[in-house]
C-alpha positions as CSV (number, residue, x, y, z in Angstrom):
1,M,127.6,-234.5,-73.5
2,S,127.4,-235.0,-69.9
3,G,129.4,-232.4,-68.0
4,S,129.7,-230.2,-71.1
5,K,129.2,-226.5,-70.4
6,I,129.5,-223.5,-72.6
7,V,131.8,-220.8,-71.3
8,G,131.8,-218.4,-74.2
9,I,130.7,-217.8,-77.8
10,T,132.7,-216.4,-80.7
11,F,132.0,-215.8,-84.3
12,S,133.8,-216.0,-87.6
13,E,132.5,-214.8,-90.9
14,S,131.0,-218.2,-91.4
15,H,130.7,-220.0,-88.1
16,L,129.4,-219.8,-84.5
17,Q,131.9,-221.4,-82.1
18,A,130.8,-222.5,-78.5
19,L,133.8,-222.6,-76.3
20,L,133.3,-225.4,-73.7
21,E,134.5,-225.7,-70.1
22,D,136.7,-228.6,-71.0
23,R,138.4,-226.5,-73.7
24,R,136.6,-228.1,-76.7
25,I,135.1,-225.9,-79.4
26,V,131.9,-226.8,-81.1
27,S,131.6,-225.0,-84.4
28,T,128.4,-224.7,-86.5
29,P,127.7,-222.9,-89.7
30,L,126.4,-219.3,-89.0
31,A,123.9,-220.0,-91.9
32,W,122.2,-222.4,-89.6
33,Y,121.0,-219.4,-87.6
34,P,119.4,-216.8,-90.1
35,T,118.2,-214.8,-87.1
36,L,121.9,-214.3,-86.0
37,V,123.1,-213.6,-89.5
38,R,120.8,-210.6,-89.6
39,L,122.3,-209.1,-86.5
40,S,125.3,-206.7,-86.3
41,A,128.4,-208.0,-84.8
42,K,127.6,-205.8,-81.7
43,E,124.2,-207.3,-81.4
44,R,125.6,-210.9,-81.8
45,G,127.9,-210.1,-78.9
46,A,125.1,-209.2,-76.6
47,Y,124.4,-212.8,-75.5
48,H,124.4,-214.4,-72.1
49,L,124.6,-218.0,-71.1
50,I,121.5,-219.8,-69.8
51,G,120.7,-223.1,-68.2
52,A,124.1,-223.4,-66.4
53,G,126.0,-223.2,-69.7
54,R,123.7,-225.4,-71.6
55,G,122.5,-222.7,-73.9
56,V,122.9,-219.1,-75.1
57,E,120.3,-216.4,-75.2
58,W,120.0,-213.1,-77.0
59,E,117.5,-211.5,-74.7
60,S,116.9,-208.4,-76.9
61,I,115.5,-210.5,-79.6
62,D,114.1,-213.4,-77.4
63,Y,116.3,-216.0,-79.2
64,Q,118.0,-219.1,-77.7
65,I,120.2,-221.9,-79.0
66,S,121.2,-225.0,-77.0
67,L,124.5,-226.8,-76.9
68,E,122.5,-230.0,-77.4
69,G,121.1,-228.6,-80.7
70,M,124.5,-227.6,-81.9
71,L,125.9,-231.1,-81.2
72,R,122.9,-232.8,-82.9
73,G,123.2,-230.5,-86.0
74,I,119.7,-229.0,-85.5
75,P,119.5,-225.7,-87.4
76,E,117.0,-222.9,-86.8
77,A,113.6,-223.6,-88.5
78,G,113.6,-222.2,-92.0
79,A,117.4,-222.2,-92.3
80,I,118.7,-223.4,-95.7
81,V,121.1,-226.1,-95.1
82,P,123.1,-227.6,-98.1
83,V,122.9,-231.3,-98.4
84,T,126.3,-233.0,-98.8
85,N,127.0,-236.6,-99.9
């Protein structure tokens, strides 16, 4: 992950995508972040980057996610994550 930096976030109906400085996209299921699922599209769009692009914050709800957590597959506590074989 050395040198990776988030430059933007987008949402689909089912995924959160972190756009990285090197043009890669890290996509994680939106279901991993129940707090974000409950927000309106406008509220989800009210984020800002933190930690020199290593994370994202929604200040109005005091909620943060990190690029490292996304890459490691770490969902929000309490998220229901289906197990696949």
